[in-house]
N, CA, C and O of each residue as an XYZ file, in Angstrom:
600
protein
N     -43.172     -7.095     75.688
C     -42.895     -7.479     74.358
C     -41.798     -6.670     73.706
O     -41.181     -7.106     72.734
N     -41.567     -5.537     74.225
C     -40.457     -4.754     73.693
C     -39.168     -5.220     74.340
O     -39.043     -5.275     75.564
N     -38.217     -5.552     73.489
C     -36.925     -5.927     74.087
C     -36.234     -4.685     74.636
O     -36.529     -3.557     74.242
N     -35.372     -4.913     75.491
C     -34.651     -3.781     76.054
C     -33.697     -3.220     75.023
O     -33.074     -3.945     74.248
N     -33.610     -1.952     75.040
C     -32.736     -1.287     74.083
C     -31.270     -1.598     74.342
O     -30.453     -1.513     73.426
N     -30.949     -1.930     75.485
C     -29.546     -2.201     75.805
C     -29.077     -3.516     75.185
O     -27.874     -3.713     75.014
N     -29.979     -4.399     74.854
C     -29.586     -5.675     74.267
C     -29.438     -5.600     72.749
O     -28.928     -6.539     72.138
N     -29.864     -4.527     72.142
C     -29.731     -4.371     70.681
C     -28.307     -4.011     70.304
O     -27.611     -3.273     71.003
N     -27.922     -4.540     69.216
C     -26.584     -4.256     68.702
C     -26.611     -2.977     67.877
O     -27.638     -2.668     67.272
N     -25.540     -2.239     67.836
C     -25.468     -0.987     67.096
C     -25.411     -1.218     65.594
O     -24.929     -2.259     65.147
N     -25.898     -0.260     64.807
C     -25.860     -0.347     63.348
C     -24.443     -0.087     62.852
O     -23.743      0.789     63.359
N     -24.032     -0.869     61.844
C     -22.721     -0.643     61.233
C     -22.709     -1.230     59.816
O     -23.455     -2.159     59.510
N     -21.871     -0.684     58.983
C     -21.702     -1.166     57.612
C     -20.633     -2.241     57.568
O     -19.740     -2.264     58.415
N     -20.713     -3.126     56.595
C     -19.661     -4.136     56.498
C     -18.306     -3.475     56.241
O     -18.228     -2.434     55.589
N     -17.282     -4.067     56.742
C     -15.939     -3.499     56.613
C     -15.494     -3.523     55.145
O     -15.621     -4.551     54.480
N     -14.978     -2.408     54.639
C     -14.445     -2.327     53.270
C     -15.502     -2.329     52.187
O     -15.149     -2.504     51.021
N     -16.746     -2.151     52.487
C     -17.817     -2.190     51.490
C     -17.716     -1.078     50.466
O     -17.991     -1.294     49.286
N     -17.333      0.088     50.895
C     -17.278      1.215     49.968
C     -16.092      1.090     49.019
O     -16.190      1.548     47.881
N     -14.992      0.500     49.426
C     -13.821      0.383     48.543
C     -14.066     -0.629     47.432
O     -13.553     -0.449     46.328
N     -14.835     -1.690     47.685
C     -15.154     -2.667     46.644
C     -16.014     -2.015     45.576
O     -15.785     -2.203     44.381
N     -16.996     -1.254     46.010
C     -17.866     -0.578     45.066
C     -17.068      0.413     44.219
O     -17.285      0.496     43.010
N     -16.181      1.141     44.809
C     -15.361      2.081     44.065
C     -14.425      1.357     43.098
O     -14.187      1.836     41.989
N     -13.902      0.225     43.505
C     -13.023     -0.563     42.634
C     -13.751     -1.043     41.384
O     -13.186     -1.022     40.290
N     -14.986     -1.473     41.538
C     -15.773     -1.916     40.383
C     -16.065     -0.756     39.445
O     -16.021     -0.913     38.224
N     -16.358      0.383     39.999
C     -16.638      1.565     39.175
C     -15.383      1.987     38.421
O     -15.448      2.287     37.229
N     -14.259      2.013     39.094
C     -12.997      2.384     38.448
C     -12.659      1.385     37.351
O     -12.205      1.783     36.278
N     -12.869      0.100     37.596
C     -12.589     -0.924     36.584
C     -13.504     -0.755     35.370
O     -13.053     -0.894     34.233
N     -14.765     -0.461     35.599
C     -15.697     -0.249     34.488
C     -15.301      0.976     33.667
O     -15.356      0.950     32.437
N     -14.908      2.034     34.342
C     -14.464      3.242     33.632
C     -13.208      2.947     32.830
O     -13.097      3.372     31.681
N     -12.264      2.226     33.415
C     -11.019      1.892     32.720
C     -11.290      1.006     31.503
O     -10.696      1.213     30.444
N     -12.178      0.025     31.643
C     -12.516     -0.840     30.505
C     -13.215     -0.055     29.400
O     -12.944     -0.267     28.218
N     -14.098      0.835     29.774
C     -14.764      1.673     28.775
C     -13.784      2.578     28.052
O     -13.870      2.753     26.836
N     -12.862      3.148     28.793
C     -11.844      4.005     28.193
C     -10.950      3.205     27.251
O     -10.634      3.671     26.156
N     -10.540      2.006     27.663
C      -9.696      1.157     26.813
C     -10.441      0.745     25.542
O      -9.853      0.725     24.460
N     -11.717      0.419     25.662
C     -12.508      0.053     24.487
C     -12.636      1.232     23.526
O     -12.554      1.050     22.312
N     -12.832      2.421     24.049
C     -12.918      3.612     23.195
C     -11.594      3.881     22.496
O     -11.583      4.252     21.322
N     -10.490      3.703     23.185
C      -9.176      3.879     22.566
C      -8.941      2.865     21.445
O      -8.453      3.223     20.373
N      -9.286      1.612     21.694
C      -9.114      0.581     20.666
C      -9.983      0.857     19.448
O      -9.532      0.689     18.314
N     -11.210      1.273     19.666
C     -12.109      1.597     18.562
C     -11.569      2.781     17.758
O     -11.576      2.752     16.528
N     -11.108      3.804     18.441
C     -10.539      4.965     17.756
C      -9.291      4.610     16.971
O      -9.105      5.084     15.850
N      -8.437      3.786     17.546
C      -7.226      3.357     16.852
C      -7.561      2.552     15.605
O      -6.930      2.730     14.564
N      -8.543      1.671     15.702
C      -8.960      0.883     14.542
C      -9.496      1.788     13.431
O      -9.199      1.561     12.257
N     -10.271      2.797     13.781
C     -10.789      3.735     12.776
C      -9.666      4.523     12.119
O      -9.689      4.738     10.907
N      -8.689      4.953     12.899
C      -7.560      5.705     12.342
C      -6.747      4.832     11.391
O      -6.376      5.271     10.303
N      -6.471      3.599     11.802
C      -5.696      2.705     10.939
C      -6.444      2.393      9.651
O      -5.833      2.335      8.584
N      -7.734      2.196      9.729
C      -8.532      1.934      8.535
C      -8.537      3.148      7.615
O      -8.400      3.006      6.399
N      -8.692      4.317      8.174
C      -8.679      5.543      7.366
C      -7.304      5.755      6.735
O      -7.211      6.175      5.582
N      -6.257      5.473      7.467
C      -4.906      5.630      6.929
C      -4.666      4.647      5.785
O      -4.046      5.000      4.782
N      -5.154      3.420      5.930
C      -4.989      2.423      4.868
C      -5.737      2.865      3.611
O      -5.221      2.741      2.501
N      -6.935      3.373      3.787
C      -7.712      3.833      2.644
C      -7.052      5.020      1.963
O      -6.971      5.067      0.735
N      -6.589      5.959      2.735
C      -5.970      7.125      2.121
C      -4.641      6.766      1.491
O      -4.178      7.480      0.602
N      -4.012      5.684      1.919
C      -2.757      5.266      1.328
C      -2.976      4.819     -0.108
O      -2.156      5.132     -0.971
N      -4.043      4.105     -0.389
C      -4.342      3.686     -1.759
C      -4.571      4.916     -2.622
O      -4.054      5.001     -3.736
N      -5.325      5.845     -2.125
C      -5.597      7.078     -2.862
C      -4.310      7.864     -3.084
O      -4.037      8.325     -4.192
N      -3.525      8.011     -2.022
C      -2.281      8.760     -2.109
C      -1.303      8.120     -3.086
O      -0.681      8.816     -3.889
N      -1.166      6.799     -3.023
C      -0.250      6.096     -3.927
C      -0.712      6.221     -5.376
O       0.109      6.398     -6.276
N      -2.013      6.129     -5.603
C      -2.536      6.247     -6.965
C      -2.276      7.642     -7.528
O      -1.860      7.780     -8.678
N      -2.516      8.662     -6.732
C      -2.269     10.027     -7.192
C      -0.779     10.278     -7.425
O      -0.407     10.996     -8.353
N       0.066      9.691     -6.590
C       1.510      9.832     -6.765
C       1.968      9.173     -8.066
O       2.745      9.758     -8.821
N       1.493      7.966     -8.326
C       1.853      7.270     -9.566
C       1.332      8.019    -10.787
O       2.006      8.071    -11.816
N       0.161      8.589    -10.682
C      -0.391      9.361    -11.790
C       0.473     10.597    -12.062
O       0.707     10.947    -13.219
N       0.935     11.238    -11.029
C       1.813     12.398    -11.184
C       3.134     11.999    -11.836
O       3.650     12.720    -12.690
N       3.676     10.863    -11.440
C       4.933     10.387    -12.046
C       4.753     10.064    -13.525
O       5.674     10.255    -14.320
N       3.572      9.574    -13.896
C       3.328      9.205    -15.291
C       3.200     10.433    -16.194
O       3.359     10.316    -17.409
N       2.923     11.582    -15.638
C       2.757     12.799    -16.452
C       4.042     13.215    -17.155
O       3.991     13.960    -18.134
N       5.176     12.758    -16.683
C       6.452     13.127    -17.282
C       6.821     12.242    -18.467
O       7.854     12.472    -19.096
N       6.026     11.258    -18.784
C       6.325     10.315    -19.864
C       5.728     10.805    -21.181
O       4.854     11.671    -21.207
N       6.232     10.219    -22.286
C       5.639     10.555    -23.584
C       4.224      9.983    -23.641
O       3.901      9.075    -22.875
N       3.369     10.498    -24.538
C       1.939     10.149    -24.504
C       1.634      8.648    -24.553
O       0.788      8.187    -23.786
N       2.279      7.876    -25.411
C       1.951      6.444    -25.501
C       2.425      5.686    -24.253
O       1.719      4.816    -23.744
N       3.606      6.019    -23.777
C       4.110      5.382    -22.558
C       3.270      5.791    -21.360
O       3.041      4.983    -20.460
N       2.812      7.021    -21.338
C       1.953      7.504    -20.263
C       0.653      6.729    -20.225
O       0.186      6.336    -19.155
N       0.067      6.508    -21.392
C      -1.185      5.759    -21.472
C      -0.996      4.324    -20.961
O      -1.854      3.787    -20.261
N       0.128      3.719    -21.318
C       0.423      2.362    -20.848
C       0.620      2.340    -19.331
O       0.113      1.450    -18.649
N       1.354      3.317    -18.810
C       1.572      3.387    -17.359
C       0.255      3.606    -16.624
O       0.037      3.017    -15.566
N      -0.622      4.440    -17.168
C      -1.918      4.674    -16.542
C      -2.790      3.426    -16.595
O      -3.522      3.140    -15.647
N      -2.717      2.676    -17.700
C      -3.488      1.435    -17.802
C      -3.019      0.422    -16.762
O      -3.837     -0.261    -16.146
N      -1.715      0.325    -16.567
C      -1.179     -0.579    -15.528
C      -1.614     -0.125    -14.142
O      -1.952     -0.941    -13.285
N      -1.602      1.185    -13.936
C      -2.033      1.729    -12.648
C      -3.500      1.410    -12.386
O      -3.866      1.053    -11.266
N      -4.332      1.533    -13.396
C      -5.754      1.193    -13.244
C      -5.925     -0.273    -12.867
O      -6.734     -0.596    -11.997
N      -5.171     -1.166    -13.512
C      -5.245     -2.602    -13.160
C      -4.850     -2.825    -11.706
O      -5.509     -3.577    -10.989
N      -3.770     -2.167    -11.270
C      -3.314     -2.346     -9.890
C      -4.340     -1.819     -8.891
O      -4.565     -2.434     -7.849
N      -4.956     -0.695     -9.200
C      -5.962     -0.128     -8.287
C      -7.163     -1.057     -8.177
O      -7.640     -1.331     -7.076
N      -7.654     -1.544     -9.315
C      -8.804     -2.455     -9.288
C      -8.433     -3.743     -8.562
O      -9.249     -4.283     -7.815
N      -7.219     -4.242     -8.768
C      -6.770     -5.457     -8.075
C      -6.737     -5.216     -6.565
O      -7.136     -6.084     -5.788
N      -6.270     -4.057     -6.155
C      -6.198     -3.736     -4.727
C      -7.581     -3.582     -4.113
O      -7.834     -4.070     -3.012
N      -8.476     -2.904     -4.826
C      -9.795     -2.617     -4.268
C     -10.776     -3.776     -4.388
O     -11.599     -3.988     -3.497
N     -10.692     -4.525     -5.482
C     -11.733     -5.521     -5.738
C     -11.224     -6.936     -5.974
O     -12.030     -7.856     -6.111
N      -9.930     -7.136     -6.025
C      -9.402     -8.490     -6.141
C      -8.890     -8.834     -7.531
O      -9.094     -8.103     -8.499
N      -8.228     -9.961     -7.588
C      -7.571    -10.430     -8.814
C      -8.564    -10.711     -9.931
O      -8.309    -10.378    -11.089
N      -9.679    -11.314     -9.598
C     -10.661    -11.663    -10.625
C     -11.208    -10.424    -11.328
O     -11.386    -10.427    -12.546
N     -11.468     -9.388    -10.581
C     -11.984     -8.152    -11.168
C     -10.942     -7.505    -12.076
O     -11.293     -6.923    -13.103
N      -9.673     -7.598    -11.710
C      -8.609     -6.971    -12.492
C      -8.280     -7.750    -13.760
O      -7.559     -7.245    -14.620
N      -8.787     -8.950    -13.889
C      -8.475     -9.749    -15.069
C      -9.499     -9.581    -16.188
O      -9.395    -10.252    -17.215
N     -10.471     -8.717    -16.018
C     -11.495     -8.488    -17.045
C     -10.859     -7.859    -18.278
O      -9.839     -7.176    -18.189
N     -11.485     -8.103    -19.437
C     -10.982     -7.576    -20.712
C     -12.130     -6.950    -21.492
O     -13.297     -7.269    -21.265
N     -11.785     -6.060    -22.408
C     -12.756     -5.492    -23.323
C     -13.859     -4.703    -22.634
O     -13.610     -3.908    -21.728
N     -15.078     -4.942    -23.085
C     -16.230     -4.221    -22.559
C     -16.438     -4.507    -21.072
O     -16.855     -3.631    -20.315
N     -16.143     -5.743    -20.663
C     -16.263     -6.079    -19.238
C     -15.298     -5.242    -18.399
O     -15.624     -4.849    -17.279
N     -14.115     -4.973    -18.940
C     -13.135     -4.146    -18.235
C     -13.646     -2.707    -18.116
O     -13.508     -2.081    -17.065
N     -14.232     -2.191    -19.190
C     -14.799     -0.834    -19.148
C     -15.904     -0.761    -18.099
O     -15.978      0.205    -17.339
N     -16.757     -1.770    -18.056
C     -17.834     -1.775    -17.061
C     -17.277     -1.892    -15.647
O     -17.796     -1.271    -14.719
N     -16.225     -2.686    -15.482
C     -15.611     -2.837    -14.153
C     -15.005     -1.509    -13.703
O     -15.166     -1.112    -12.549
N     -14.307     -0.819    -14.613
C     -13.729      0.482    -14.272
C     -14.818      1.498    -13.947
O     -14.720      2.244    -12.973
N     -15.864      1.515    -14.783
C     -16.973      2.438    -14.528
C     -17.625      2.154    -13.184
O     -17.966      3.081    -12.449
N     -17.800      0.877    -12.857
C     -18.398      0.518    -11.573
C     -17.498      0.853    -10.394
O     -17.979      1.311     -9.358
N     -16.207      0.632    -10.539
C     -15.264      0.898     -9.464
C     -15.186      2.384     -9.142
O     -15.133      2.773     -7.975
N     -15.179      3.208    -10.182
C     -15.014      4.645     -9.981
C     -16.328      5.422    -10.087
O     -16.319      6.652    -10.025
N     -17.456      4.726    -10.246
C     -18.787      5.347    -10.317
C     -18.836      6.449    -11.378
O     -19.128      7.608    -11.085
N     -18.544      6.052    -12.609
C     -18.512      6.995    -13.719
C     -18.844      6.264    -15.012
O     -19.020      5.046    -15.011
N     -18.929      6.999    -16.111
C     -19.040      6.365    -17.426
C     -17.874      6.805    -18.317
O     -17.940      6.695    -19.542
N     -16.822      7.299    -17.694
C     -15.640      7.795    -18.384
C     -14.961      6.706    -19.220
O     -14.405      6.996    -20.279
N     -15.002      5.479    -18.757
C     -14.280      4.404    -19.440
C     -15.102      3.726    -20.525
O     -14.534      3.116    -21.431
N     -16.410      3.816    -20.459
C     -17.232      3.197    -21.499
C     -17.699      4.194    -22.546
O     -17.970      3.813    -23.685
N     -17.799      5.478    -22.173
C     -18.314      6.469    -23.120
C     -17.377      7.643    -23.352
O     -17.504      8.343    -24.356
N     -16.441      7.870    -22.445
C     -15.590      9.047    -22.546
C     -14.214      8.742    -23.101
O     -13.999      7.727    -23.764
N     -13.293      9.636    -22.816
C     -11.919      9.490    -23.298
C     -11.209      8.304    -22.656
O     -10.192      7.839    -23.170
N     -11.730      7.817    -21.555
C     -11.156      6.645    -20.899
C     -11.321      5.368    -21.702
O     -10.764      4.330    -21.347
N     -12.077      5.441    -22.773
C     -12.243      4.285    -23.672
C     -10.878      3.857    -24.226
O     -10.708      2.706    -24.628
N      -9.916      4.768    -24.248
C      -8.564      4.444    -24.716
C      -7.925      3.349    -23.863
O      -7.067      2.618    -24.357
N      -8.317      3.219    -22.608
C      -7.765      2.179    -21.743
C      -8.391      0.820    -22.011
O      -7.854     -0.209    -21.600
N      -9.513      0.816    -22.694
C     -10.217     -0.435    -22.969
C      -9.746     -1.039    -24.282
O      -9.397     -2.218    -24.339
N      -9.737     -0.238    -25.331
C      -9.352     -0.809    -26.626
C      -8.329      0.033    -27.377
O      -7.971     -0.315    -28.502
N      -7.852      1.119    -26.800
C      -6.948      2.002    -27.517
C      -5.477      1.705    -27.336
O      -4.657      2.302    -28.034
N      -5.103      0.824    -26.447
C      -3.689      0.571    -26.205
C      -3.023     -0.163    -27.372
O      -1.812     -0.048    -27.556
N      -3.788     -0.906    -28.153
C      -3.211     -1.699    -29.237
C      -3.483     -1.087    -30.600
O      -3.173     -1.695    -31.625
N      -4.043      0.074    -30.623
C      -4.305      0.777    -31.872
C      -3.302      1.905    -32.027
O      -2.512      2.197    -31.129
N      -3.359      2.522    -33.186
C      -2.523      3.699    -33.388
C      -2.933      4.763    -32.371
O      -4.088      4.830    -31.952
N      -1.972      5.585    -31.989
C      -2.332      6.636    -31.018
C      -3.473      7.492    -31.538
O      -3.408      8.030    -32.644
N      -4.490      7.609    -30.751
C      -5.678      8.376    -31.131
C      -5.463      9.851    -30.809
O      -4.426     10.252    -30.281
N      -6.441     10.614    -31.133
C      -6.371     12.041    -30.879
C      -6.828     12.371    -29.462
O      -7.240     13.498    -29.188
N      -6.759     11.404    -28.573
C      -7.181     11.637    -27.188
C      -6.238     12.642    -26.533
O      -5.023     12.591    -26.726
N      -6.800     13.528    -25.781
C      -6.032     14.565    -25.110
C      -5.450     14.009    -23.810
O      -6.199     13.738    -22.871
N      -4.108     13.832    -23.738
C      -3.508     13.272    -22.520
C      -3.780     14.122    -21.280
O      -3.950     13.587    -20.185
N      -3.822     15.437    -21.449
C      -4.076     16.308    -20.291
C      -5.494     16.100    -19.760
O      -5.707     16.099    -18.547
N      -6.457     15.924    -20.654
C      -7.836     15.689    -20.226
C      -7.955     14.345    -19.511
O      -8.657     14.227    -18.507
N      -7.266     13.340    -20.034
C      -7.286     12.021    -19.387
C      -6.631     12.118    -18.011
O      -7.152     11.572    -17.039
N      -5.491     12.809    -17.919
C      -4.820     12.991    -16.622
C      -5.730     13.684    -15.613
O      -5.821     13.270    -14.457
N      -6.392     14.727    -16.055
C      -7.276     15.481    -15.163
C      -8.415     14.616    -14.647
O      -8.730     14.628    -13.457
N      -9.032     13.861    -15.559
C     -10.157     13.016    -15.151
C      -9.696     11.876    -14.248
O     -10.369     11.561    -13.267
N      -8.560     11.252    -14.560
C      -8.042     10.191    -13.692
C      -7.699     10.748    -12.309
O      -7.963     10.097    -11.298
N      -7.120     11.935    -12.260
C      -6.818     12.558    -10.967
C      -8.082     12.792    -10.152
O      -8.095     12.570     -8.941
N      -9.137     13.237    -10.813
C     -10.415     13.451    -10.128
C     -10.984     12.131     -9.619
O     -11.476     12.056     -8.494
N     -10.916     11.088    -10.451
C     -11.447      9.781    -10.056
C     -10.623      9.176     -8.928
O     -11.185      8.607     -7.992
N      -9.302      9.289     -9.003
C      -8.439      8.713     -7.965
C      -8.608      9.444     -6.638
O      -8.482      8.835     -5.576
N      -8.891     10.738     -6.688
C      -9.049     11.479     -5.435
C     -10.337     11.097     -4.713
O     -10.493     11.403     -3.531
N     -11.262     10.431     -5.406
C     -12.507      9.996     -4.776
C     -12.428      8.582     -4.224
O     -13.422      8.081     -3.697
N     -11.279      7.922     -4.329
C     -11.142      6.558     -3.815
C     -11.394      6.569     -2.320
O     -10.747      7.309     -1.579
N     -12.332      5.750     -1.881
C     -12.673      5.705     -0.459
C     -12.089      4.480      0.216
O     -11.933      4.469      1.437
N     -11.767      3.467     -0.534
C     -11.269      2.246      0.080
C      -9.855      1.963     -0.269
O      -9.297      0.961      0.178
């Protein structure tokens, strides 16, 4: 019942079997590396876009500091509209009055525009110049603009 050992064929692996397995592993590693690079690049571009809004807002605020107080207030009000338009869209930037104060407060997570000196941007542009301190407004706007995340 035992076959003769001489009639048995020798053990061997299929030809090229190890190179196919290595090729699949190398391809998987390369695809994983490419996916990680694409993900990292997307995060960098998104972060750069976000910081660009913040950087541009702070730059415009710095440029407005050289203007006389009433012109400065007008330039800052325009800057606030542009920032809200960029971050939240045209409809949000078209708000007026108390709704505008609430939109600004919501955008910057503060109550500076409804209760503080920022109220000048809501209803003070068409009134006589108030006793609002331009330096205090500049400081607070700079603080709020530096917190822009989007």
